[in-house]
C-alpha positions in Angstrom: -5.3 9.0 6.6 -4.5 5.8 8.7 -1.3 3.9 8.4 -1.0 0.7 6.7 -1.0 -1.9 9.0 0.9 -5.4 8.3 -2.3 -7.3 8.4 -3.9 -5.0 6.2 -1.3 -4.9 3.6 -1.4 -8.9 3.7 -5.2 -8.9 3.5 -5.2 -7.0 0.1 -2.2 -9.0 -1.2 -3.7 -12.5 -0.5 -6.9 -11.5 -2.2 -5.0 -9.8 -5.1 -3.0 -12.5 -5.8 -5.6 -15.3 -5.2 -8.3 -13.5 -7.1 -10.7 -14.5 -4.0 -12.8 -11.7 -2.8 -13.0 -13.2 0.7 -10.3 -14.5 2.7 -10.8 -18.3 3.1 -7.4 -19.5 4.5 -8.4 -23.1 3.5 -9.2 -22.8 -0.1 -6.2 -20.5 -0.6 -3.8 -23.3 1.1 -5.1 -25.9 -1.4 -4.5 -23.2 -4.0 -1.0 -22.4 -2.9 -0.1 -26.1 -3.0 -1.5 -26.8 -6.2 -1.7 -23.6 -8.7 -0.8 -20.4 -7.0 2.8 -20.9 -5.5 3.0 -17.3 -4.9 0.4 -17.3 -2.4 2.1 -19.4 -0.1 4.7 -17.1 1.8 1.6 -14.2 2.4 -0.9 -16.8 3.5 1.5 -18.4 6.0 2.6 -14.9 7.4 -1.5 -13.7 7.3 -2.7 -16.8 8.9 0.1 -16.7 11.4 -0.8 -12.9 12.3 -4.5 -13.2 12.1 -5.7 -16.9 13.4 -4.8 -18.9 16.8 -1.8 -21.4 16.5 -4.4 -24.6 16.6 -6.6 -23.1 13.9 -3.7 -22.4 11.6 -2.3 -26.3 12.2 -5.7 -27.1 11.2 -6.1 -25.0 8.0 -2.8 -26.0 6.7 -3.0 -29.9 7.6 -2.4 -31.9 4.2 -0.7 -29.2 2.6 3.0 -27.9 2.3 2.1 -24.7 4.1 1.8 -26.6 7.2 5.6 -27.2 7.0 6.6 -23.7 6.5 4.3 -22.5 9.5 5.9 -25.1 11.8 9.4 -24.2 10.6 9.1 -20.4 11.0 5.8 -19.3 12.7 4.5 -21.9 15.0 6.7 -20.8 18.3 6.5 -17.2 18.1 5.4 -14.4 15.6 6.5 -10.9 15.7 5.9 -8.3 12.6 8.9 -6.9 13.0 11.7 -6.1 10.9 14.1 -7.6 13.1 12.0 -11.2 13.2 11.7 -11.2 9.6 15.6 -10.6 9.4 16.2 -13.9 10.9 13.7 -15.9 8.1 14.6 -16.9 4.6 14.9 -14.4 1.4 11.1 -15.2 0.2 10.0 -13.9 3.7 12.2 -11.1 3.5 11.3 -9.7 0.5 7.2 -10.0 1.5 8.3 -7.6 4.6 10.1 -5.3 2.3 7.2 -5.0 0.2 5.1 -4.0 3.0 7.7 -1.4 3.8 7.9 -0.1 0.2 4.1 0.3 0.1 3.5 1.5 3.3 6.4 4.2 2.7 4.9 5.1 -0.6 2.4 7.5 1.0 5.0 9.6 3.0 7.0 9.8 -0.4 4.0 10.7 -2.5 3.7 13.5 0.4 6.8 15.0 0.1 6.5 15.0 -3.9 3.1 17.0 -3.6 4.4 19.3 -1.1 7.2 20.2 -3.7 5.0 20.7 -6.3 2.7 22.8 -4.1 5.5 25.2 -3.7 6.2 25.5 -7.2 2.7 26.3 -8.2 2.3 28.8 -5.6 5.4 30.5 -7.3 4.0 29.9 -10.7 1.0 31.5 -10.0 2.6 34.5 -8.5 4.2 35.3 -11.8 1.2 34.4 -14.0 -2.3 36.2 -14.1 -4.6 33.0 -13.7 -7.2 32.6 -11.1 -7.6 29.5 -8.9 -11.2 29.5 -10.3 -9.8 28.8 -13.8 -7.4 26.4 -12.9 -10.2 24.2 -11.3 -12.6 24.7 -14.4 -10.0 23.4 -16.8 -8.9 20.4 -14.5 -12.0 19.4 -13.5 -11.2 20.2 -9.6 -13.5 21.2 -6.8 -12.6 24.6 -5.9 -12.6 23.4 -2.3 -10.0 20.7 -2.6 -8.1 22.9 -4.7 -8.0 25.6 -2.0 -7.0 23.2 0.6 -4.1 21.5 -1.4 -2.8 25.2 -2.0 -3.1 27.1 0.7 -3.7 25.1 3.8 -1.2 22.3 2.4 -3.8 19.2 2.8 -1.7 17.2 0.0 -4.6 14.4 0.1 -7.3 16.6 -1.6 -5.9 16.1 -5.1 -4.1 13.2 -6.8 -0.3 13.3 -7.6 -1.4 13.2 -11.7 -3.8 15.9 -11.2 -1.3 18.3 -9.5 1.5 17.4 -12.2 -0.8 18.4 -14.7 -1.4 21.8 -13.2 2.2 22.3 -12.9 2.8 21.6 -16.6 0.1 23.6 -17.4 1.2 26.7 -15.5 4.9 26.2 -16.6 3.9 26.2 -20.3 1.4 29.3 -20.0 2.9 33.0 -20.5 
């Protein structure tokens, strides 16, 4: 699984906030100026990251986003924590959101690994086959095997793993 980039995070985030399927910075800038104020910071950062300076200035002309861009991003842009620590709180919050989403996959992997170990322990004490577990939960046998015996945590969702653990801990 590829690591989430800041640009990828912003791409999804501004499309989600705006409701637009495709990114149209000019239309989104107008929307951020009028009806969607939450779109302002992520859009300014996205444009700074993805578009040349001259293009950004043109796209943001006649909007309040132009002032934001000129104040913080027109001279330099760096998608590092150090750069964002020097910006106002609304930009710091945006970067922390990115770090949170990025770190979610690592946390989920750790949780799945703990459940995997517990499930293996429970299976030793119970007389239940992998096949039966797969049938009960509608899991592909290969995916279950990859998760349980090869440690491939991306093979099964966390919700499904929790259900299996709950089932095994309650059966006799």
